[in-house]
Structure formats: structure tokens, C-alpha cells
C-alpha positions as CSV (number, residue, x, y, z in Angstrom):
1,X,41.6,28.6,60.2
2,X,41.4,29.7,56.9
3,X,38.2,29.3,55.0
4,X,37.2,25.8,53.8
5,X,36.6,24.8,49.8
6,X,32.9,23.9,49.6
7,X,32.8,20.6,47.7
8,X,30.8,20.8,44.6
9,X,30.3,17.9,41.8
10,X,32.1,19.0,38.9
11,X,30.0,16.8,36.5
12,X,27.0,18.9,36.6
13,X,24.3,19.6,34.0
14,X,26.4,21.9,32.0
15,X,28.9,19.0,31.3
16,X,26.3,16.1,30.6
17,X,26.8,14.4,34.0
18,X,24.4,14.0,37.2
19,X,23.3,17.2,38.6
20,X,25.4,18.3,40.9
21,X,24.5,17.5,44.8
22,X,25.0,20.7,47.3
23,X,27.3,20.2,50.0
24,X,26.4,19.0,53.2
25,X,25.6,22.3,56.1
26,X,27.4,19.8,58.4
27,X,31.2,19.3,58.9
28,X,29.7,15.3,59.4
29,X,26.4,14.7,59.7
30,X,23.2,15.9,61.8
31,X,23.5,13.1,64.6
32,X,27.6,13.5,64.4
33,X,27.6,17.3,64.5
34,X,24.9,17.2,67.3
35,X,26.8,15.7,69.4
36,X,30.1,17.3,69.1
37,X,29.7,20.4,67.7
38,X,26.1,22.0,68.1
39,X,25.4,19.9,70.9
40,X,28.7,19.8,72.8
41,X,27.4,22.7,75.2
42,X,24.7,19.6,76.7
43,X,28.1,18.6,78.8
44,X,28.1,22.4,80.0
45,X,24.6,22.2,81.1
46,X,24.8,19.3,83.1
47,X,27.8,19.9,85.2
48,X,26.2,23.5,86.0
49,X,22.8,21.3,87.1
50,X,24.8,19.4,89.0
51,X,26.5,22.0,90.9
52,X,23.3,23.9,91.0
53,X,21.3,20.8,92.7
54,X,23.6,19.1,94.4
55,X,26.6,21.4,95.3
56,X,28.2,18.7,97.6
57,X,28.9,16.6,94.1
58,X,30.1,19.8,92.3
59,X,33.9,19.2,93.2
60,X,33.9,15.1,92.8
61,X,31.7,15.7,89.4
62,X,34.4,18.3,88.4
63,X,37.7,15.5,88.8
64,X,36.1,13.1,87.0
65,X,35.2,15.9,83.9
66,X,39.0,16.9,84.0
67,X,40.1,13.3,84.0
68,X,37.7,11.8,81.2
69,X,37.6,15.0,78.9
70,X,40.4,17.4,80.2
71,X,43.2,15.1,80.3
72,X,42.2,13.3,77.4
73,X,42.1,16.3,75.1
74,X,45.2,17.3,76.0
75,X,46.9,13.4,75.0
76,X,45.0,13.2,72.2
77,X,47.1,15.5,70.5
78,X,50.4,13.1,70.2
79,X,48.7,11.1,68.2
80,X,49.0,13.2,65.3
81,X,52.9,12.8,66.1
82,X,52.0,9.0,64.8
83,X,51.1,9.7,61.5
84,X,53.6,9.2,59.4
85,X,52.8,11.7,56.5
86,X,52.4,14.5,59.3
87,X,55.6,13.4,61.2
88,X,57.6,14.3,57.9
89,X,56.3,17.1,57.7
90,X,57.1,18.0,61.7
91,X,60.7,16.8,61.1
92,X,60.6,19.5,58.3
93,X,60.4,22.0,61.2
94,X,61.9,20.6,64.6
95,X,61.7,23.8,66.5
96,X,58.5,24.5,65.9
97,X,57.1,21.1,66.4
98,X,59.9,20.0,68.8
99,X,62.1,22.2,70.5
100,X,59.5,24.9,71.5
101,X,57.1,22.3,73.0
102,X,59.6,20.9,75.5
103,X,61.0,24.6,76.1
104,X,57.1,25.7,77.4
105,X,57.5,22.1,79.2
106,X,60.2,23.3,81.2
107,X,59.5,26.6,81.5
108,X,56.0,25.4,82.7
109,X,58.0,23.7,85.5
110,X,60.0,26.4,86.5
111,X,57.4,29.2,86.8
112,X,55.0,26.8,88.6
113,X,58.1,26.4,91.5
114,X,58.8,30.2,91.5
115,X,55.6,31.9,91.4
116,X,52.8,29.1,91.7
117,X,50.0,32.8,91.4
118,X,52.2,33.4,88.0
119,X,51.9,30.1,86.5
120,X,48.2,29.8,87.5
121,X,47.3,33.0,85.6
122,X,49.3,32.3,82.4
123,X,47.4,29.1,82.0
124,X,44.3,30.9,82.3
125,X,45.1,33.4,79.6
126,X,46.8,30.4,77.7
127,X,43.7,28.4,78.3
128,X,41.0,31.1,77.2
129,X,43.0,32.2,73.8
130,X,43.5,28.5,72.9
131,X,39.4,27.9,73.5
132,X,38.7,30.9,71.5
133,X,40.2,30.1,68.6
134,X,39.2,26.6,68.3
135,X,35.2,28.0,68.8
136,X,36.1,30.6,66.0
137,X,37.7,28.0,63.8
138,X,35.1,25.9,63.6
139,X,32.2,28.5,63.0
140,X,34.4,29.1,60.1
141,X,33.5,25.8,59.1
142,X,30.3,26.2,59.2
143,X,30.1,29.7,57.4
144,X,32.2,28.2,54.5
145,X,29.9,25.5,54.4
146,X,27.0,28.1,53.2
147,X,29.8,30.0,51.3
148,X,29.3,33.1,54.0
149,X,30.3,36.4,52.9
150,X,33.8,37.5,54.4
151,X,31.7,40.1,56.6
152,X,30.0,37.4,58.0
153,X,32.8,35.2,59.1
154,X,34.4,38.7,60.8
155,X,31.1,39.2,62.3
156,X,30.7,35.8,64.1
157,X,34.1,35.6,65.1
158,X,34.1,39.3,66.6
159,X,30.8,38.2,68.7
160,X,32.4,35.3,69.6
161,X,35.8,36.8,70.9
162,X,33.5,39.7,72.5
163,X,31.8,37.0,74.5
164,X,34.6,35.4,76.1
165,X,36.1,38.2,77.2
166,X,33.4,39.9,78.8
167,X,32.7,36.4,80.4
168,X,36.4,36.3,81.5
169,X,37.2,39.5,82.6
170,X,33.7,39.1,84.8
171,X,35.5,35.9,86.2
172,X,38.9,37.8,86.9
173,X,36.3,40.6,89.0
174,X,34.4,37.4,90.6
175,X,37.0,35.0,91.7
176,X,39.9,37.0,92.9
177,X,42.6,35.5,92.8
178,X,43.0,33.0,89.8
179,X,44.0,30.1,91.7
180,X,42.8,26.9,89.8
181,X,41.4,25.0,92.6
182,X,41.6,26.8,95.8
183,X,38.1,27.4,96.8
184,X,37.2,30.7,97.5
185,X,35.4,31.6,100.8
186,X,31.9,33.2,100.1
187,X,32.6,36.2,101.1
188,X,35.7,36.4,98.9
189,X,33.6,35.7,96.3
190,X,32.5,39.1,94.2
191,X,29.2,38.0,92.5
192,X,27.9,41.9,91.8
193,X,27.9,42.8,88.4
194,X,26.6,39.4,86.9
195,X,23.5,40.9,85.7
196,X,25.4,43.3,83.7
197,X,28.0,40.8,82.1
198,X,24.5,38.7,81.2
199,X,23.0,41.5,79.9
200,X,26.0,41.5,77.4
201,X,25.9,38.2,76.2
202,X,22.5,38.4,75.6
203,X,22.6,41.0,73.2
204,X,25.5,39.6,71.8
205,X,23.3,36.1,71.3
206,X,20.6,38.4,69.9
207,X,23.0,39.9,67.2
208,X,23.7,36.4,66.1
209,X,20.0,35.5,66.2
210,X,19.3,38.7,63.9
211,X,21.9,38.8,61.6
212,X,21.1,34.9,60.3
213,X,17.4,35.7,60.0
214,X,18.2,38.4,57.7
215,X,20.8,36.6,55.8
216,X,17.9,33.9,55.6
217,X,15.4,36.1,54.4
218,X,17.5,36.6,50.9
219,X,18.9,33.3,50.5
220,X,15.6,31.6,51.5
221,X,17.3,29.2,54.1
222,X,18.1,29.6,57.5
223,X,21.8,28.3,58.4
224,X,20.9,26.6,61.9
225,X,24.1,25.1,61.6
226,X,26.3,28.1,62.4
227,X,23.5,29.7,64.4
228,X,23.4,26.3,66.8
229,X,27.1,26.4,67.0
230,X,27.8,30.0,67.8
231,X,25.3,30.3,70.2
232,X,27.0,27.4,71.8
233,X,30.2,29.8,71.5
234,X,29.0,32.7,72.5
235,X,27.5,31.1,76.3
236,X,29.9,28.4,76.7
237,X,31.2,30.3,80.0
238,X,28.0,31.8,80.9
239,X,28.8,29.0,83.8
240,X,30.9,32.2,85.4
241,X,27.5,33.9,86.1
242,X,26.3,31.0,87.9
243,X,28.5,29.4,90.2
244,X,30.5,30.8,92.9
245,X,33.2,27.9,92.9
246,X,35.6,29.1,90.4
247,X,37.4,25.3,89.3
248,X,33.6,23.8,88.9
249,X,33.0,27.1,86.9
250,X,35.9,27.1,84.9
251,X,35.1,23.3,83.8
252,X,31.7,23.8,83.0
253,X,32.6,26.3,80.5
254,X,35.2,24.4,79.1
255,X,33.6,21.0,78.4
256,X,32.1,22.1,75.3
257,X,35.9,22.7,73.9
258,X,36.8,19.3,75.3
259,X,34.1,17.8,73.5
260,X,34.7,19.4,70.4
261,X,38.6,18.3,70.0
262,X,37.8,14.8,70.9
263,X,34.9,15.0,67.7
264,X,37.5,16.9,65.3
265,X,40.1,13.9,66.3
266,X,37.9,10.9,66.5
267,X,36.8,12.0,62.4
268,X,39.9,13.0,61.3
269,X,40.8,9.4,62.6
270,X,37.9,7.7,61.1
271,X,38.1,9.0,57.6
272,X,42.0,8.8,57.4
273,X,42.9,5.6,59.1
274,X,39.9,3.3,59.0
275,X,40.2,1.1,56.2
276,X,43.1,2.6,54.7
277,X,45.6,-0.3,54.4
278,X,48.4,1.7,54.4
279,X,47.6,2.1,58.3
280,X,47.0,-1.5,58.9
281,X,48.5,-3.4,61.9
282,X,49.3,0.0,63.3
283,X,47.8,1.8,66.5
284,X,46.0,4.5,64.4
285,X,44.8,2.1,62.3
286,X,43.5,-0.1,65.4
287,X,41.8,2.6,67.0
288,X,40.0,4.0,64.1
289,X,38.6,0.3,63.6
290,X,37.8,0.1,67.7
291,X,36.5,2.5,69.6
292,X,36.4,0.6,72.7
293,X,40.3,0.2,72.1
294,X,40.7,4.4,71.8
295,X,38.7,4.8,75.0
296,X,40.6,2.7,76.8
297,X,44.3,3.6,76.0
298,X,43.3,7.7,76.3
299,X,41.7,7.0,79.5
300,X,44.1,5.0,81.3
301,X,46.7,7.6,79.5
302,X,44.4,10.5,81.4
303,X,44.7,8.7,84.9
304,X,48.0,8.1,84.8
305,X,48.8,12.0,83.7
306,X,46.1,13.0,86.9
307,X,49.1,11.6,89.5
308,X,50.9,14.2,88.7
309,X,47.7,16.5,89.9
310,X,47.1,14.9,92.8
311,X,50.2,16.0,95.0
312,X,49.0,19.6,94.7
313,X,45.3,18.5,95.6
314,X,46.9,17.0,98.8
315,X,48.8,19.5,99.4
316,X,45.3,21.9,99.4
317,X,43.8,19.3,101.9
318,X,47.1,19.0,104.0
319,X,49.3,22.6,104.6
320,X,51.6,20.5,105.9
321,X,52.2,17.9,103.4
322,X,52.2,21.4,101.2
323,X,55.1,22.7,103.6
324,X,56.9,19.4,103.8
325,X,57.1,18.6,99.4
326,X,56.3,22.2,98.5
327,X,58.6,22.4,95.6
328,X,58.4,18.8,94.5
329,X,54.3,19.7,94.9
330,X,54.8,22.4,92.5
331,X,57.6,21.0,89.7
332,X,54.5,18.3,89.4
333,X,51.5,20.1,88.9
334,X,54.2,22.4,86.6
335,X,54.6,19.1,84.7
336,X,50.8,18.6,84.7
337,X,49.6,21.9,83.0
338,X,53.2,22.5,80.5
339,X,51.6,19.4,79.2
340,X,48.9,21.6,78.4
341,X,50.6,24.3,77.5
342,X,52.2,22.0,75.0
343,X,49.2,21.5,73.4
344,X,47.9,24.9,73.4
345,X,51.0,25.7,71.2
346,X,50.8,22.8,68.7
347,X,47.5,22.7,68.0
348,X,48.0,26.4,66.6
349,X,50.7,24.7,64.3
350,X,48.5,21.3,63.5
351,X,45.1,23.6,62.3
352,X,47.2,26.1,60.8
353,X,45.1,25.5,57.4
354,X,46.4,28.1,55.6
355,X,48.9,25.5,54.3
356,X,48.4,23.2,52.1
357,X,50.4,20.4,54.5
358,X,48.2,20.8,56.8
359,X,45.0,21.4,54.9
360,X,45.6,17.6,53.2
361,X,46.6,16.2,56.7
362,X,43.8,17.5,58.5
363,X,40.9,19.4,57.0
364,X,39.7,17.1,54.2
365,X,39.1,14.3,56.2
366,X,36.5,16.8,57.9
367,X,33.7,15.2,56.2
368,X,30.7,12.7,57.2
369,X,32.3,8.9,57.5
370,X,29.4,7.6,56.0
371,X,30.3,8.5,52.8
């Protein structure tokens, strides 16, 4: 994300107007950010608690989280194409916004049929990059709110990237091979070295705390929003250190990302479509006015999407089923993950705030909906 502008009242005292009102340090407000951004780590902690306290419930909880948050977050991308303003811009670059996503979907299906191990590994890499880019982008929004220096923007990004690299290298060491759902036997999990990875993450978190407090001495205020979201981004993949089931640890670590993405879309929708006569009678307009319609539609679509994931799950439980329906099973799961690959790629375009059309379509609506 490019550095966002900070809203300042142009009618300040020098112009005889009312005093300028400082921009809020929140993306929306304390309550909204607490649920969707700064506090998004809460669901991660909840799934970790379930996995530790009741291991038998870890996989069912992971499946529920996948349907409610993972699948829905992939599908939300499609709603941006229902906006006539967005669609007009996307049609100016048809290969970027339409051809490449379809190619990615087809590639995912083909690779899963030919080499499932390669496909799962690619998905692991693509997901990691996608998640860390969102974390860095949201952190830049908070830094922009307090007019942070370029050094601080790069400093925070470096800490977040470093934490994600360290924790994922540990995950590769611990969970070889990286199958998306296959549970490893206890003796196949390499848990040694967790203390080293944890120590590095603690040092990265401490570096952020010290930098924020150092800047606070100069500015006379603590950037709590920067600190809170930064620590969330640094620590969100620590479930790899605590949980010995890869699929559960992966889901726990990525849950904050899903919550943040839903928060971004709902904020844009509420500010752009609710009460806007241009969208009266449209699906986007109805979604923005009634969260119940939004939740029902997205969860129903996510449940339908899960049907393409089910055959692979059945094949794991019943090897005979997998042998009988080998390539159709992988074709189906390739379609499921291919939707995710489309989402990863498109988000890199939809949130590329260096372009004025993208800023106009999304960035200016990331504000308090009560204003």
C-alpha cells in the first residue's frame, strides 16, 4: 500500500474558520478497529485454546473456521466486481483482471492433478506472501494516521516480514511434508528448535515496543494503534510453536488475516453503498444496509465452496475412495484452492493504492462510518 493522506481540516484558524480537528489515529474507530484489526488476534488465541484444552475438537473447529472465515474471505473479492465504478476500471485492463485469474484457476487444477505435493507447497508460499502483504499494508495505514517517518514505515515492515519468515521456516522444519490437511504422526513432527524461533519473535516484538516508546518520548503520545496491530502482525503465526497439527496451527495463525479482510470490505461497503442513491436496489446496496443479508449470502456461498474441498477430505479418510476417484478428487481440490490463488492475485491489484483510481474506489472509504 502507498502512504495514505492524512485528513486535515483546511478551514483552520489562519483562515478564520473553526480550529482544525486532528485526524483520528484509528482506521475507523476504537470499537471497529478493536474487533477487526488491532484485536483480530483474538480468534487466533481462541483456536489455540481449543487445540490445547480439547485436542479432539481442534480439527472440527478448524473446519468450521475454514468455512466461516477462509472460504468467505476468498469469495468477498468477487463483490468488488459488482461495483460499476470498479468494473469500468477493471475492463480497461482485461488481461490483468480477467484473463490472468482464469489462467491461475486452471493452473491450480492442473498442478493438483499432476503433483499434489507441489500444489500444496505453492499454496503455502502464495498464502504466506499474501497475508504478510496485507499485514504490512494495514500497518502503513496506522503509520500514515500519525504521519510516521519513512524510517518507521520500513522499520515496521521489516519486523513483520522477519517474524513471518522465521515462523514459516520453523513450520517447514516442524511439519515436513507440508500437506494441507494430512495429520502427521507424533514422531514425524520436528518440534525441536521452537525456543529459538520464539526467542527471535520476542526480540522482534521488543524492538517494535522500544521504537514506539522512543518516538512517543519525542511526540508526547504513544501510537497505541501502531503498537497493537504491529504486535498482532508479528505474533499471529506463533501457533506454529504451540500446536503439533499443521492444519490447526495454520488456521489459527491465519484467522486474524481473514477477520481483517472482512473488516476492510464491510467498512468500504458501509461507507460507499449504504445510503447512496446510486446503489439503491442493487445487491451491494442491500448488503450494506442489512448485515444479516450479507452474512447469510456469504456463508451460503462458502458452504457451497466447501463441497469442492470435501472429496479430498473423504479420500484422506478412505484410501479406497481416493484410489478409485484419484484425478477427479485432485481436480476438485484444485478448483477449491484455485479460487484462493485468484483471490491472492486480484488483491494485489485491488489494493494497489499507488494508482489514483484504486485510492478513489477503496482508500477514501476506509474511515469511521459514523462520520
